[in-house]
C-alpha positions as CSV (number, residue, x, y, z in Angstrom):
1,M,182.7,181.6,166.1
2,K,181.2,178.1,166.3
3,S,178.0,179.6,167.8
4,R,177.5,182.4,165.2
5,H,178.2,179.9,162.3
6,F,175.8,177.6,163.7
7,S,173.1,180.3,164.2
8,G,173.5,181.6,160.5
9,R,172.7,177.9,159.1
10,S,169.9,177.7,161.3
11,L,168.5,180.9,160.0
12,I,168.7,179.8,156.6
13,A,167.2,176.5,157.2
14,I,164.1,178.2,159.0
15,I,163.9,180.7,156.2
16,L,163.6,177.9,153.6
17,V,161.0,176.0,155.8
18,I,159.0,179.0,156.1
19,A,159.3,179.6,152.2
20,L,158.3,176.0,151.6
21,V,155.2,176.2,154.0
22,C,154.2,179.4,152.1
23,T,154.4,177.9,148.7
24,F,152.5,174.7,149.9
25,G,150.0,177.1,151.5
26,Y,149.6,179.1,148.4
27,T,149.2,176.1,146.2
28,L,146.5,174.6,148.6
29,Y,144.8,177.9,148.8
30,D,144.7,178.2,145.0
31,I,143.7,174.5,144.4
32,Q,140.9,174.5,147.2
33,I,139.7,178.5,147.2
34,V,140.9,180.2,144.1
35,N,140.4,177.5,141.4
36,G,138.7,175.1,143.7
37,E,135.8,174.5,141.3
38,Y,138.1,173.9,138.2
39,Y,139.9,171.0,139.9
40,R,137.0,169.4,141.4
41,A,135.5,169.2,138.0
42,Q,138.7,167.9,136.7
43,N,138.7,165.0,139.4
44,S,135.0,164.4,138.5
45,A,135.5,164.5,134.6
46,V,134.4,161.6,132.6
47,D,135.2,160.6,129.1
48,T,132.3,159.7,126.7
49,Y,132.6,157.1,124.1
50,T,129.9,155.8,121.5
51,V,129.8,152.2,120.1
52,S,127.6,151.6,117.2
53,I,125.4,148.6,117.7
54,E,124.5,146.8,114.6
55,A,120.9,146.4,113.8
56,A,119.4,143.0,112.7
57,R,119.1,143.1,108.8
58,G,115.8,143.1,107.3
59,E,113.9,140.1,105.7
60,I,113.7,139.4,102.1
61,V,110.6,137.5,100.9
62,D,109.0,136.3,97.5
63,R,106.1,138.2,95.8
64,N,103.7,136.1,97.9
65,G,105.3,136.9,101.3
66,N,107.0,133.4,101.4
67,P,110.5,134.0,103.4
68,L,113.6,133.6,101.5
69,V,116.1,135.4,103.8
70,T,115.5,135.8,107.5
71,N,117.5,136.0,110.7
72,R,118.1,133.7,113.7
73,Q,119.4,134.9,116.9
74,G,123.0,133.9,118.1
75,N,126.0,135.1,119.9
76,S,129.5,136.5,119.2
77,I,132.3,137.1,121.3
78,I,133.9,140.4,121.2
79,L,136.7,141.9,123.2
80,D,135.9,145.3,124.8
81,A,138.8,147.7,125.4
82,A,136.9,149.4,128.2
83,Y,137.7,146.2,130.3
84,F,140.5,144.5,128.3
85,P,144.0,144.8,130.0
86,S,146.0,147.8,129.0
87,S,147.9,148.0,125.6
88,S,151.0,148.4,127.7
89,D,150.3,145.3,129.3
90,N,151.4,142.5,126.8
91,A,151.4,139.8,129.3
92,A,148.1,140.3,130.7
93,R,146.4,140.7,127.2
94,N,148.3,137.5,125.9
95,A,147.0,135.8,129.1
96,V,143.4,136.5,128.6
97,I,143.7,135.6,124.8
98,I,145.2,132.2,125.7
99,N,142.4,131.5,128.1
100,L,139.8,132.5,125.4
101,I,141.5,130.1,122.9
102,R,141.5,127.1,125.2
103,L,137.9,127.5,125.7
104,F,137.1,128.1,122.0
105,E,139.1,124.8,121.1
106,K,137.5,122.8,124.1
107,N,134.0,123.7,122.7
108,G,134.8,123.3,119.1
109,E,134.3,126.9,118.2
110,E,136.1,128.6,115.3
111,Y,138.0,132.1,116.0
112,V,139.4,134.7,114.2
113,N,142.6,134.3,112.2
114,N,143.3,136.7,109.5
115,L,147.1,136.5,110.0
116,P,148.5,135.5,106.8
117,L,151.3,133.3,108.3
118,R,151.3,129.6,109.1
119,I,153.6,126.6,109.7
120,G,154.6,124.9,106.6
121,T,157.2,122.0,106.0
122,G,160.0,124.4,105.9
123,G,158.9,126.5,108.9
124,I,157.0,129.8,108.8
125,E,155.4,130.5,105.4
126,F,152.8,132.9,103.9
127,T,149.2,132.0,103.1
128,E,148.5,132.4,99.3
129,D,146.6,135.8,100.0
130,E,149.0,138.1,98.6
131,D,146.9,141.3,99.6
132,A,146.7,140.3,103.2
133,V,150.5,139.6,103.1
134,A,151.0,143.2,101.9
135,T,148.7,144.7,104.8
136,M,150.7,142.8,107.2
137,K,154.0,144.2,106.3
138,S,152.6,147.6,105.9
139,R,153.4,150.7,108.2
140,D,150.2,150.5,110.1
141,M,150.9,146.6,111.0
142,F,154.5,145.3,111.4
143,D,156.2,148.2,109.2
144,L,158.5,145.8,107.1
145,Q,160.1,146.2,103.8
146,N,158.3,144.4,100.9
147,Y,161.1,141.7,100.7
148,A,160.5,140.7,104.2
149,T,160.3,136.9,104.5
150,A,157.5,135.1,106.5
151,Q,160.0,134.4,109.3
152,N,160.9,138.3,109.3
153,C,157.1,138.9,109.8
154,F,156.7,136.1,112.6
155,D,159.7,137.7,114.5
156,A,158.2,141.3,114.2
157,M,154.8,139.8,115.6
158,V,156.6,138.1,118.7
159,E,158.4,141.5,119.4
160,K,155.2,143.7,119.0
161,Y,153.0,141.5,120.9
162,G,155.2,140.2,123.6
163,L,155.2,136.6,122.6
164,E,158.8,135.6,123.5
165,G,158.6,132.3,125.4
166,Y,155.6,130.8,123.6
167,D,156.0,128.1,121.2
168,T,155.4,128.8,117.5
169,E,152.0,127.1,117.2
170,T,150.7,129.0,120.3
171,A,152.4,132.4,119.1
172,L,150.6,132.2,116.0
173,K,147.3,131.6,117.6
174,V,147.7,134.5,120.2
175,G,149.4,136.5,117.4
176,A,146.4,136.0,115.1
177,I,143.9,137.6,117.6
178,R,146.2,140.3,118.7
179,Y,147.0,141.1,114.8
180,E,143.0,141.5,114.5
181,L,142.8,143.9,117.1
182,T,145.5,146.2,115.6
183,R,144.1,145.6,112.0
184,L,140.4,146.7,113.2
185,L,141.6,149.8,115.2
186,F,140.6,148.1,118.5
187,S,139.6,150.8,121.0
188,I,136.8,151.6,123.4
189,E,134.6,152.7,120.3
190,N,135.8,149.6,118.4
191,P,135.2,146.4,120.0
192,V,136.3,143.6,117.9
193,T,134.6,140.3,117.4
194,I,136.9,137.3,117.8
195,A,134.5,134.4,117.6
196,D,131.2,134.1,115.7
197,D,128.1,132.1,116.2
198,V,129.3,130.5,119.6
199,S,127.6,127.8,121.5
200,D,125.4,128.3,124.7
201,E,128.5,126.6,126.7
202,T,130.7,129.0,125.6
203,V,128.5,131.8,126.4
204,A,127.8,130.6,129.9
205,T,131.6,130.0,130.7
206,I,132.5,133.5,129.8
207,K,129.5,135.0,131.7
208,E,130.4,133.1,134.9
209,D,134.2,133.5,134.9
210,R,134.7,137.3,134.0
211,Q,138.2,137.4,135.6
212,D,139.9,134.7,133.4
213,Y,138.2,136.4,130.3
214,L,138.6,139.9,131.3
215,G,137.3,142.2,128.6
216,A,135.6,139.5,126.8
217,D,132.0,140.0,126.2
218,V,128.8,138.2,124.7
219,Q,127.3,140.2,121.8
220,P,124.0,139.0,120.6
221,V,123.9,139.0,116.8
222,A,121.3,138.4,114.2
223,Y,122.7,135.8,111.6
224,R,121.3,135.3,108.1
225,E,119.2,132.1,107.7
226,Y,117.9,130.8,104.4
227,A,114.5,129.1,104.0
228,D,116.3,127.2,101.1
229,S,120.0,128.1,100.7
230,T,120.1,126.8,97.0
231,L,117.3,129.0,95.9
232,A,118.1,132.1,93.9
233,P,121.7,132.6,95.1
234,H,122.5,134.8,92.1
235,I,119.6,137.1,93.0
236,L,119.6,137.2,96.7
237,G,123.4,137.7,97.0
238,T,125.8,137.5,100.0
239,I,127.1,139.7,102.9
240,R,130.4,139.9,104.6
241,K,132.1,141.8,107.4
242,I,133.0,145.3,106.7
243,N,136.7,145.9,106.3
244,A,138.9,148.5,107.7
245,E,139.1,150.7,104.6
246,E,135.2,150.6,104.2
247,Y,134.8,151.4,107.9
248,A,136.8,154.5,107.4
249,K,134.5,155.6,104.7
250,L,131.3,154.5,106.3
251,K,131.6,155.0,110.2
252,D,129.9,158.5,109.9
253,Q,126.8,156.6,108.5
254,G,126.8,154.5,111.7
255,Y,128.6,151.5,110.6
256,G,130.8,149.6,113.4
257,I,133.8,147.7,112.6
258,N,132.3,144.3,113.2
259,D,129.2,145.3,111.1
260,T,128.0,143.2,108.1
261,I,127.2,144.8,104.9
262,G,125.8,143.5,101.5
263,E,128.4,142.1,99.1
264,S,126.2,141.0,96.2
265,G,122.7,140.8,94.8
266,I,119.7,142.2,96.4
267,E,121.7,142.0,99.8
268,A,124.0,144.8,98.4
269,A,121.6,146.6,96.0
270,M,119.1,147.1,98.9
271,E,121.7,147.8,101.7
272,S,120.1,151.1,102.7
273,E,116.8,149.4,103.3
274,L,118.0,146.2,104.8
275,R,120.7,147.2,107.2
276,G,118.3,148.8,109.6
277,T,119.0,151.8,112.1
278,P,122.1,151.3,114.3
279,G,121.7,151.6,118.0
280,E,124.3,153.1,120.3
281,L,126.1,152.2,123.5
282,T,127.3,155.2,125.3
283,I,130.1,154.5,127.8
284,K,131.3,156.8,130.5
285,I,134.6,156.6,131.9
286,D,136.1,158.5,134.9
287,A,139.7,159.8,135.4
288,N,140.9,156.7,136.9
289,G,139.8,154.6,133.8
290,N,136.7,153.1,135.7
291,V,133.3,152.9,133.7
292,T,130.8,155.0,135.5
293,E,127.7,154.6,133.2
294,E,126.4,152.6,130.3
295,I,123.5,153.9,128.3
296,T,121.9,151.9,125.5
297,K,119.8,153.1,122.6
298,E,118.4,149.9,121.0
299,P,118.8,149.5,117.1
300,I,115.8,149.0,114.8
301,Q,115.6,146.2,112.4
302,G,115.8,146.6,108.5
303,N,113.0,146.9,106.3
304,T,111.4,143.9,104.5
305,V,112.3,143.6,101.0
306,V,109.4,141.9,98.9
307,L,110.9,140.5,95.6
308,T,109.1,140.1,92.3
309,I,110.1,136.4,92.0
310,D,107.8,133.6,92.8
311,R,109.6,131.0,95.1
312,D,108.1,128.0,93.5
313,L,108.3,129.2,89.9
314,Q,112.1,130.0,90.8
315,R,112.6,126.5,92.1
316,L,111.1,125.0,88.9
317,A,113.1,127.0,86.8
318,Q,116.3,125.9,88.5
319,E,115.4,122.3,88.4
320,K,114.3,122.3,84.8
321,L,117.4,124.4,83.6
322,K,119.7,122.1,85.5
323,E,117.9,118.9,83.8
324,T,118.2,120.5,80.3
325,C,122.0,121.6,80.9
326,D,122.7,118.0,82.0
327,E,121.0,116.4,79.4
328,V,122.6,118.4,76.7
329,N,125.9,118.3,78.2
330,Q,126.6,116.4,81.5
331,S,130.1,117.3,82.3
332,E,130.2,121.0,81.1
333,G,126.2,121.8,81.0
334,A,125.7,125.8,81.6
335,G,122.8,128.1,80.8
336,A,120.4,130.5,82.1
337,V,116.6,131.1,81.8
338,V,114.6,134.5,82.8
339,V,110.7,134.9,83.2
340,E,109.3,138.4,82.9
341,D,106.0,139.9,83.5
342,I,105.6,141.9,80.1
343,H,103.5,144.6,81.5
344,T,105.5,145.7,84.3
345,G,109.2,144.5,83.7
346,A,109.0,142.6,87.0
347,I,111.1,139.3,86.8
348,L,109.3,136.4,88.1
349,A,112.2,133.9,87.9
350,A,115.9,134.0,86.8
351,A,118.2,130.9,87.0
352,S,121.8,130.5,86.1
353,Y,123.4,126.9,86.0
354,P,125.8,125.8,87.4
355,T,124.6,127.4,90.5
356,Y,125.6,127.1,94.2
357,D,124.5,126.9,97.8
358,L,124.5,130.2,99.6
359,Q,125.6,128.3,102.8
360,D,128.7,126.8,101.0
361,Y,129.6,130.3,100.0
362,Y,130.2,131.1,103.5
363,D,131.6,127.7,104.6
364,D,133.9,127.0,101.7
365,Y,134.0,129.9,99.3
366,S,137.6,129.0,98.0
367,S,136.2,125.8,96.4
368,L,133.3,127.7,94.7
369,A,135.9,130.5,93.5
370,S,138.2,128.0,92.0
371,D,135.6,125.8,90.3
372,E,136.2,126.0,86.5
373,R,132.5,125.5,85.7
374,Q,132.1,129.0,87.7
375,P,129.1,128.5,89.8
376,L,129.2,132.0,91.3
377,F,128.9,133.7,87.8
378,S,125.4,135.0,87.1
379,R,124.8,133.8,83.5
380,F,121.4,135.6,83.1
381,A,122.9,139.0,84.2
382,L,126.5,139.0,83.5
383,G,126.8,136.3,80.7
384,T,126.8,137.9,77.3
385,Y,126.0,135.9,74.1
386,A,125.6,136.4,70.3
387,P,121.8,135.9,70.1
388,G,121.6,134.2,66.9
389,S,118.3,134.2,65.0
390,T,116.5,135.5,68.2
391,F,117.7,138.8,66.7
392,K,115.4,138.5,63.7
393,P,112.1,139.7,65.1
394,A,113.8,143.0,65.7
395,M,115.0,143.0,62.3
396,A,111.6,142.2,60.8
397,C,110.4,145.3,62.8
398,A,113.1,147.6,61.5
399,A,112.6,146.3,58.0
400,L,108.7,147.0,57.9
401,E,108.9,150.4,59.9
402,E,111.6,151.7,57.5
403,G,109.5,150.4,54.5
404,I,112.3,148.4,53.1
405,I,109.8,145.5,53.2
406,N,106.0,145.2,53.4
407,Q,104.1,141.9,54.7
408,S,103.9,141.0,51.0
409,T,107.5,141.6,50.0
410,T,109.4,138.3,49.2
411,F,112.8,137.6,48.7
412,T,114.1,134.1,47.0
413,C,116.2,131.7,49.1
414,R,118.4,129.4,47.1
415,G,120.3,128.2,50.1
416,T,123.3,130.6,49.5
417,W,123.5,134.4,48.8
418,Q,126.4,136.0,46.9
419,Y,127.6,139.4,48.1
420,Y,130.2,140.6,46.1
421,D,133.1,138.1,46.4
422,V,131.5,136.6,49.6
423,R,129.0,133.6,49.6
424,F,126.7,133.7,52.6
425,Q,124.7,130.5,53.5
426,C,121.2,130.1,54.7
427,L,120.3,128.0,57.9
428,N,122.2,124.6,57.3
429,G,122.3,125.6,53.4
430,R,118.6,124.8,52.8
431,A,116.8,126.6,50.0
432,H,113.6,128.1,51.3
433,G,112.3,129.4,47.9
434,S,110.1,132.5,47.8
435,E,109.5,133.7,51.5
436,N,107.6,136.9,53.0
437,V,108.7,138.0,56.3
438,R,106.3,135.8,58.3
439,E,107.4,132.7,56.6
440,A,111.0,134.1,57.0
441,L,110.6,134.2,60.6
442,R,109.1,130.8,60.7
443,D,112.0,129.4,58.7
444,S,114.5,131.2,60.1
445,C,115.6,132.3,56.4
446,N,119.1,134.1,56.8
447,I,118.9,135.1,53.0
448,F,115.6,137.1,53.6
449,F,117.3,139.1,56.5
450,Y,120.5,139.5,54.5
451,N,118.6,141.3,51.8
452,C,117.0,143.4,54.5
453,A,120.2,144.3,56.0
454,D,121.9,145.2,52.5
455,R,119.1,147.8,51.8
456,M,119.0,149.1,55.6
457,G,122.6,149.4,56.8
458,I,124.1,149.0,60.2
459,S,123.0,152.4,61.6
460,K,119.3,151.8,61.1
461,I,119.7,148.1,62.5
462,D,121.2,149.5,65.7
463,E,118.8,152.2,66.1
464,Y,116.0,149.6,66.2
465,A,118.1,147.3,68.4
466,S,118.6,150.0,70.8
467,M,115.0,150.8,71.1
468,F,114.5,147.0,72.2
469,G,117.3,147.8,74.7
470,L,119.6,145.4,73.3
471,G,123.3,146.2,74.2
472,E,122.3,148.3,77.2
473,K,121.7,147.6,80.8
474,T,118.1,146.7,81.7
475,G,117.7,148.6,84.9
476,V,117.6,145.5,87.3
477,E,118.8,146.5,90.9
478,I,121.9,143.8,90.9
479,S,124.8,144.0,88.9
480,E,124.4,143.2,85.2
481,A,126.5,143.7,82.0
482,S,125.8,146.1,79.2
483,G,126.7,143.7,76.4
484,V,127.7,145.0,73.1
485,L,125.7,146.3,69.9
486,A,127.5,145.3,66.8
487,G,128.7,148.2,64.6
488,P,131.6,150.6,63.8
489,A,132.1,151.3,67.4
490,S,132.2,147.7,68.6
491,A,134.6,146.9,65.6
492,E,137.1,150.0,66.8
493,R,137.1,148.6,70.2
494,Y,138.3,145.2,68.7
495,N,141.0,147.2,66.6
496,R,139.5,146.4,63.3
497,T,137.4,148.4,60.5
498,W,133.6,147.6,60.4
499,Q,132.8,146.1,56.7
500,M,129.4,145.6,54.9
501,G,129.9,141.9,55.5
502,D,129.8,142.6,59.2
503,T,126.4,144.3,58.7
504,I,125.4,141.2,57.0
505,Q,126.2,138.9,59.9
506,A,124.8,141.5,62.4
507,A,121.3,141.1,60.8
508,I,121.1,137.5,61.8
509,G,122.4,138.0,65.3
510,Q,125.9,137.2,64.8
511,S,129.1,139.6,64.3
512,D,129.9,141.4,67.5
513,H,126.4,141.3,69.0
514,L,126.6,140.1,72.8
515,F,123.5,140.2,74.8
516,T,122.6,139.1,78.4
517,P,119.4,136.6,78.9
518,L,117.9,139.6,80.8
519,Q,118.1,141.8,77.7
520,L,116.8,139.1,75.6
521,A,113.8,138.6,77.9
522,N,113.0,142.3,78.0
523,Y,113.3,142.5,74.1
524,C,110.7,139.5,73.9
525,A,108.5,141.3,76.4
526,T,108.7,144.5,74.4
527,V,107.7,142.6,71.1
528,A,105.0,141.0,72.9
529,N,103.3,143.9,74.3
530,S,103.6,145.9,71.1
531,G,106.3,148.5,71.9
532,T,106.6,149.4,75.5
533,R,110.0,148.5,77.0
534,Y,110.1,148.5,80.9
535,D,112.8,148.8,83.1
536,M,113.4,145.4,84.6
537,H,113.3,144.9,88.4
538,F,113.6,142.3,91.1
539,V,112.3,144.4,94.0
540,K,108.3,144.4,94.1
541,S,108.0,146.7,97.1
542,V,109.7,147.5,100.6
543,I,107.9,147.4,103.9
544,N,108.9,149.5,106.7
545,T,109.5,147.5,109.8
546,S,108.6,150.3,112.2
547,N,105.2,151.4,110.9
548,G,104.4,148.9,108.4
549,S,104.0,151.1,105.4
550,I,104.6,149.7,102.0
551,E,106.6,151.6,99.2
552,E,105.8,149.8,95.9
553,T,108.3,149.8,93.2
554,G,105.9,150.2,90.3
555,A,106.6,149.8,86.6
556,T,108.8,152.2,85.0
557,V,108.5,152.7,81.3
558,A,112.1,153.1,79.7
559,E,110.9,153.6,76.1
560,E,107.6,153.8,74.0
561,L,108.9,152.5,70.7
562,P,107.7,154.2,67.5
563,I,106.6,151.1,65.9
564,S,103.0,150.5,64.6
565,E,100.7,147.9,65.9
566,G,100.4,146.5,62.5
567,T,104.1,145.8,62.3
568,F,104.1,144.1,65.7
569,N,100.9,142.0,64.7
570,I,103.0,140.8,61.5
571,V,105.9,139.8,63.9
572,H,103.8,138.2,66.3
573,E,102.2,136.1,63.7
574,G,105.7,135.0,62.3
575,M,106.7,134.0,65.8
576,R,103.5,132.1,66.4
577,M,104.4,130.0,63.2
578,V,107.6,129.2,64.6
579,A,106.0,127.8,67.7
580,Q,103.6,125.6,65.7
581,Q,106.4,123.9,63.7
582,Y,107.1,120.2,63.9
583,T,109.1,119.4,67.2
584,L,108.1,122.8,68.9
585,N,104.6,122.3,68.2
586,S,104.3,119.1,70.0
587,I,106.4,120.2,73.0
588,F,104.3,123.4,73.3
589,R,101.1,121.6,73.0
590,S,102.0,119.9,76.4
591,S,102.0,123.1,78.1
592,G,98.2,123.7,77.1
593,V,99.0,127.4,76.2
594,D,99.4,128.9,72.7
595,V,102.7,130.6,72.4
596,A,104.9,132.7,70.1
597,C,108.6,132.1,70.0
598,K,112.0,132.5,68.1
599,T,114.8,130.1,68.2
600,G,118.4,130.9,67.7
601,T,121.9,129.5,67.7
602,S,125.3,131.2,67.9
603,Q,128.6,129.5,66.9
604,V,131.3,128.9,69.5
605,I,134.4,126.8,69.6
606,R,134.4,124.1,71.9
607,N,137.5,121.9,72.4
608,G,138.8,123.0,69.1
609,K,135.6,122.4,67.1
610,E,132.6,124.7,66.1
611,T,129.3,124.0,67.9
612,N,126.4,126.2,68.8
613,N,124.7,127.6,71.9
614,G,121.1,127.4,71.7
615,F,118.5,130.4,72.4
616,L,114.7,130.6,72.8
617,I,112.7,133.6,73.2
618,T,109.0,132.9,74.0
619,F,105.8,135.0,75.2
620,A,102.5,133.4,76.3
621,P,99.6,133.2,75.8
622,Y,99.6,134.2,72.3
623,D,96.3,136.2,72.1
624,N,96.9,138.1,75.4
625,P,100.6,138.0,76.5
626,E,101.4,138.2,79.9
627,I,104.9,136.6,80.4
628,S,108.1,136.3,78.3
629,I,110.9,133.8,78.6
630,A,114.5,133.9,77.4
631,S,116.4,130.8,77.7
632,E,120.2,130.1,76.9
633,I,121.9,126.7,76.8
634,D,125.6,126.3,76.2
635,F,126.5,123.9,73.4
636,A,122.8,123.0,73.0
637,G,123.2,122.7,69.1
638,S,120.0,124.5,68.5
639,G,117.2,126.8,70.3
640,T,114.8,123.8,70.1
641,S,116.8,122.1,72.8
642,T,115.5,124.6,75.4
643,A,111.9,124.2,74.3
644,E,111.0,121.6,77.1
645,L,112.5,124.0,79.7
646,T,110.2,126.9,78.4
647,A,107.2,124.7,78.0
648,S,107.5,123.4,81.7
649,I,107.8,126.8,83.0
650,I,104.7,128.1,81.1
651,E,102.7,125.0,82.2
652,Y,103.6,125.5,85.7
653,Y,103.0,129.3,85.6
654,Y,99.3,128.7,84.3
655,S,98.6,125.7,86.5
656,N,99.3,127.8,89.6
657,N,97.8,131.1,88.5
658,T,94.0,130.2,88.6
659,D,92.9,133.8,87.8
660,E,94.3,133.4,84.2
661,Q,92.5,131.7,81.4
662,P,95.1,131.3,78.8
663,A,94.1,130.4,75.1
664,Q,94.4,126.8,74.4
665,N,96.8,125.8,71.5
666,T,94.9,124.3,68.7
667,G,97.7,123.5,66.6
668,I,96.4,125.3,63.7
669,L,99.0,126.7,61.3
670,L,98.3,130.4,60.1
671,N,99.5,131.8,57.0
C-alpha cells in the first residue's frame, strides 16, 4: 500500500513539473519567437521630454541707437528632475538641498524662498502676503482649511517633505525649496530655478562635485542691465518671473516655468518682439530611467526695439522736472512733462516725478510700493488732472468754427459774470474790459469763454474736445488712462445731474474734465500743426536680430480735424501773445526760440486748503512748429511756475539739433 501511495504522489509531482516546464517553455517561445520584436522594442523604448530654453531678451535703445536696456551673461542654478533623486525618496532630496543651501550661504548667494512662513517672536507665523498664504493652503499645495494656523501649515510641510528631525530654521529653509518645486510643477520638462545670478565660485563647485549636488545644474542666463537705471523707468518698464497660472496659459507659446516676461512699460508692450525665439532641449530616457541622449536647439535672441525718445533730452527733462518740483514744494513735489514731435506723434521725452531707480525696483520693491509719494506711478500716462485754462484754445477753436464768435467779436469782462442766481469770477477777479478771442487767450479771460459756453452748450464743447483727443487714450504702447470728458455722462457716473453751471465751468477746463499730460501734449501738437491729430507712440522701429531688417512704426493719423486754417491761425496768435507776456516773455527769451503757449491752473485741496496745480502747453518754434510740450506741477500755484522747465527743454532741443534753424524771439507783441 505504501508503495502504491508513494508512486501516486510521484506521478502527480511529475505531471506538475512537466506542466510548469511547458508553461515556461511556451512563455519563453512567445517572448522570443512569437512576440520577440514587440518585447525587444519595449526593452529598448525611450521616453522623450522637451524642455524650453529661454532666449535672451532683445535690447532697447533710444532714437539715436544709444543703449537703454541690454543684457549681461550670468548663471542661475536649477534643479533638473532627470538627475534629481526620486520624488519617493524625501531623505535623498533633502540631503541634496541641504548641501546646496550650505554652499549658497557660504558664498553669500540668495536662493529662492516663496514659502509664506517665518519664525516670529511667538513661534511660526505667516508673512504679510495673503495671496501666497492662500496658495499654500490650497488643494494643490498643503490641502488645508482656510482657518489653518501657521503652525498647522508648518506641520503639514514637515510631513509632506519628510522634514522630521530637522530644527525649525533648517526645516523652513529646505521646505522653502521643496515648496517651490511643488508650486512650479517640477518635472523633467519643468526644471526649476532655485538661485539666480550666482558667483563663479558657486558655479565651479557644483560642476566639480556633481555627487553632492545631484540634479543641480548651471543654467546660463541673460540678465537685464541698464545703461542708467534711473532713466525713463516709467517708459522702459519692468520684467518678472512668469507665475504658475501664466505658465499654464503660455506654455504652448514656448514659455518655460523659469522664464521672464514683460511686466510693465515697453518691456510688457513689446513682449512679442523682445522675448525672442525659445530654444529646446530634447531629453531621451530609457526604461531604466537613464538619460540616453540630449539634443539642444539654440534659442534666438529677441529683436531690438528702437524708441522715439532721445536719451539726453529725457535725462534733461527728468532733471529739470525734479528741480522744478522740489523748488515749488520740497516735501511733496510732484509733476510730469511730455515732449512730442507734432508731425508724427513720436514722444521725444516723458518724465514723471517722483521717480525711481529700476534696480531698486528689483532689489527693494516693497519700499517703493509703500512710499506715500508713489514713485512707481506714471503721472504722465496714468495721472489725470483738470486742465484749467489750457482748455481754452480748444474752446476758441470751437467757438470760431461754430460761428459763435469771429476774430473781432468782443465780450466785456467786469471781473464777474452773473448767470441767473450764480455769480462767476474771472481770473483773480480782474476786470479785463472788452476783449476779442486773441486777447482773451492772452489774458486767460474766463468771462469771454463763459459767454462762448452759454451760447454753445456742452454737446458742442465735448464734440470739439473729442476731436483733439481729450478724454480718450492717445494710442501709446504702454498703459495709459482714458481720462474724463465733462458732460452729462460724467455727471451720471458721479450720481448727479448735469447743470448749465457745469457747462460754464467745463468751458474753462474745470468741472469733471480730467486729462493726462500725454493728452495735453497731443492736443497742443494738434493745435500747432493746424488740425492733424496723430496716435502718440514710444516705438520708432524694431530691428530683427536674425537678419537686420528694420520695421518702422511710422506716423498714424488718428483724425483730421474739420477746422479751418484761419481758425488755427487766430488761436496760434493768441497763444503767442501769452508767451510774450511779462514773466513768460523773459523766461522764453532765454531759450532763443519764439514759442506759443497757454498756461492753466486747476483747484485742488491740500491739507484742507485750496491751492492750484500748474499747467503749461507750449509749441515751438512759432513760425514752423516742430515740438509740443505739456507740463504739470502739483501745487505750483500757476502755470507760469512750469515755464523754466519748458524753456530749458526747448533750449536744449534746439542747441542739440543743429539741422534746425528756429526763428529767434524778437519780443514784439503782436495784436
